[in-house]
C-alpha positions in Angstrom: -30.2 -19.3 -117.7 -33.1 -21.8 -118.0 -35.6 -22.4 -115.1 -34.1 -25.8 -114.1 -30.6 -24.4 -114.2 -31.7 -21.5 -112.0 -33.4 -23.8 -109.5 -30.3 -26.0 -109.3 -28.1 -22.9 -108.9 -30.2 -21.6 -106.1 -30.3 -25.0 -104.4 -26.6 -25.2 -104.6 -26.2 -21.8 -102.9 -28.7 -22.8 -100.2 -26.8 -26.0 -99.6 -23.5 -24.1 -99.2 -25.0 -21.7 -96.6 -26.8 -24.5 -94.8 -23.5 -26.2 -94.2 -22.1 -23.2 -92.4 -22.1 -24.4 -88.9 -22.4 -22.2 -85.9 -20.2 -23.7 -83.2 -21.5 -23.9 -79.7 -18.4 -23.1 -77.7 -18.7 -23.7 -74.0 -16.3 -22.1 -71.4 -15.9 -24.5 -68.6 -13.9 -24.5 -65.4 -13.9 -24.0 -61.6 -15.3 -20.9 -60.0 -13.1 -17.8 -60.3 -10.9 -19.4 -63.0 -11.7 -16.4 -65.2 -14.3 -17.8 -67.5 -16.5 -14.7 -67.6 -13.5 -12.5 -67.9 -12.4 -14.5 -70.9 -15.9 -14.6 -72.4 -16.2 -10.9 -72.0 -12.8 -10.3 -73.7 -13.8 -12.5 -76.7 -17.3 -11.0 -77.0 -16.0 -7.4 -76.6 -13.3 -8.0 -79.3 -15.7 -9.2 -81.9 -19.2 -7.8 -81.2 -18.5 -5.0 -78.7 -20.7 -6.4 -75.9 -19.8 -8.1 -72.6 -21.3 -11.5 -71.7 -21.7 -11.1 -68.0 -20.6 -9.6 -64.7 -17.3 -10.3 -63.1 -16.8 -10.6 -59.4 -14.3 -11.9 -56.9 -17.2 -13.6 -55.1 -17.3 -17.4 -56.1 -20.2 -18.5 -58.3 -21.0 -15.0 -59.6 -22.2 -16.8 -62.8 -25.0 -19.1 -61.7 -26.8 -19.5 -65.0 -25.5 -20.2 -68.5 -24.7 -16.8 -70.2 -24.8 -16.7 -74.0 -23.7 -14.4 -76.8 -24.8 -15.6 -80.3 -23.1 -15.3 -83.7 -19.7 -14.2 -82.4 -17.4 -14.4 -85.5 -13.7 -15.0 -84.7 -11.2 -14.4 -87.4 -7.5 -15.4 -87.4 -5.0 -16.7 -90.0 -7.4 -16.0 -92.8 -10.1 -18.3 -91.2 -13.4 -17.4 -89.6 -15.4 -19.3 -87.0 -19.0 -18.4 -86.3 -19.8 -19.2 -82.6 -22.4 -19.1 -80.0 -20.4 -18.3 -76.9 -21.6 -20.1 -73.8 -20.2 -18.9 -70.4 -20.9 -21.8 -68.0 -21.4 -21.5 -64.3 -18.3 -22.6 -62.4 -18.3 -26.3 -61.5 -17.3 -27.4 -58.0 -17.7 -30.6 -56.0 -19.3 -28.7 -53.1 -21.1 -25.4 -52.6 -20.9 -24.0 -49.1 -23.1 -21.0 -48.3 -20.4 -19.9 -45.7 -18.0 -19.1 -48.5 -20.3 -16.3 -49.7 -20.4 -14.8 -46.3 -16.7 -14.2 -46.3 -17.4 -11.5 -48.9 -19.9 -9.7 -46.8 -23.0 -11.5 -48.2 -25.8 -11.8 -45.7 -26.9 -15.2 -44.4 -30.2 -15.1 -46.4 -28.5 -14.1 -49.6 -25.7 -16.7 -49.0 -28.3 -19.5 -48.8 -30.0 -18.2 -51.9 -26.7 -18.0 -53.9 -25.8 -21.5 -52.7 -29.0 -22.9 -54.1 -28.6 -21.0 -57.4 -25.0 -22.1 -57.7 -25.9 -25.7 -57.3 -28.6 -25.4 -60.0 -26.0 -23.7 -62.2 -23.6 -26.5 -61.8 -26.3 -29.0 -62.9 -27.2 -26.8 -65.8 -23.5 -26.6 -66.9 -23.1 -30.4 -66.7 -26.3 -30.8 -68.8 -24.8 -28.6 -71.5 -22.0 -31.1 -72.0 -24.4 -32.9 -74.2 -25.0 -29.8 -76.4 -21.7 -28.0 -76.9 -19.6 -28.6 -80.1 -16.3 -27.5 -78.5 -15.0 -26.3 -75.2 -12.4 -24.0 -73.7 -11.5 -25.3 -70.3 -10.3 -22.3 -68.3 -7.8 -22.9 -65.5 -6.3 -20.6 -63.0 -2.6 -21.0 -63.8 -1.6 -20.1 -60.2 -3.5 -23.1 -58.9 -2.9 -26.9 -59.0 -4.5 -28.0 -62.3 -4.8 -31.6 -61.2 -8.2 -31.3 -59.5 -11.3 -33.4 -59.4 -13.3 -30.6 -61.2 -10.8 -30.4 -64.1 -10.5 -34.2 -64.4 -14.3 -34.5 -64.4 -14.8 -31.8 -67.1 -12.1 -33.1 -69.3 -13.2 -36.8 -68.9 -16.8 -36.0 -69.9 -15.8 -33.9 -72.9 -13.3 -36.6 -74.0 -15.9 -39.3 -73.7 -18.1 -37.3 -76.1 -15.2 -36.6 -78.6 -15.7 -32.9 -78.1 -12.7 -30.8 -79.2 -11.0 -29.1 -76.2 -8.5 -26.3 -75.8 -7.1 -25.7 -72.3 -6.7 -22.0 -71.4 -4.0 -21.3 -68.8 -5.4 -18.0 -67.4 -3.9 -15.3 -65.1 -0.4 -15.4 -66.5 -0.1 -11.8 -65.4 0.2 -13.0 -61.8 3.6 -13.9 -60.3 2.6 -17.4 -59.2 1.5 -18.4 -62.7 2.7 -21.8 -63.8 1.2 -22.7 -67.2 3.7 -25.5 -67.7 2.0 -27.2 -64.7 -1.1 -27.4 -66.8 0.8 -28.8 -69.8 2.4 -31.4 -67.6 -0.9 -32.5 -66.1 -2.7 -32.7 -69.5 -0.1 -33.3 -72.2 -2.6 -34.6 -74.7 -4.3 -31.2 -75.1 -3.3 -27.9 -76.6 -2.6 -25.2 -73.9 -2.8 -21.5 -74.6 -1.4 -19.1 -72.0 -3.5 -15.9 -71.6 -4.4 -13.1 -69.2 -8.1 -12.5 -69.8 -7.9 -9.5 -67.5 -5.0 -7.8 -69.4 -5.7 -9.2 -72.9 -2.3 -10.9 -73.1 -1.9 -13.6 -75.8 -5.6 -13.4 -76.8 -4.7 -13.4 -80.5 -2.9 -16.7 -79.9 -6.1 -18.1 -78.5 -8.1 -16.9 -81.5 -5.5 -18.6 -83.8 -5.9 -21.8 -81.9 -9.7 -21.6 -81.9 -9.9 -21.1 -85.7 -7.3 -23.8 -86.3 -8.7 -26.6 -84.1 -12.5 -25.9 -83.7 -13.6 -25.4 -87.3 
């Protein structure tokens, strides 16, 4: 092989690899919808490491948590992702909510301030993500201001969205309520806690977010 041919070949190989995109996948939703549980499930399945701590206390995740180069494979396809577990978004952060879980007054005020900053950070990331999983508690009414705001902002930016109906292991689960509220989006029913239907989510991710 001549020098020019070798250079062209190497440039071609470089071009192929440079086009491999790492998708920044944001997990959005209200507090306690199960975003971190789902992020942990995905990360543990593919790289064997959790993303963050899970707690029943609202706004446990108050900063964006990241796991890089998570490669999801399904249906003969592979998607290379940076997994971004966003702080829960809410219209109001009340320090008294933390105190219901035994948190001291001082700590409750501190958490409240951090949660507010976390919400702002999550909203700023709407400009940076390439795709999003919107995680919803399927035992709750999906037609909320938080969900509408998240979906509307992602839609305005033409960012691909998959809705995740979480907590289907609970008796009150109603994933069809999510489908009825947002018929224009794909909905995958899962239990992040139990790992139910996670393979279906991987299939949807590789199909729609590549």
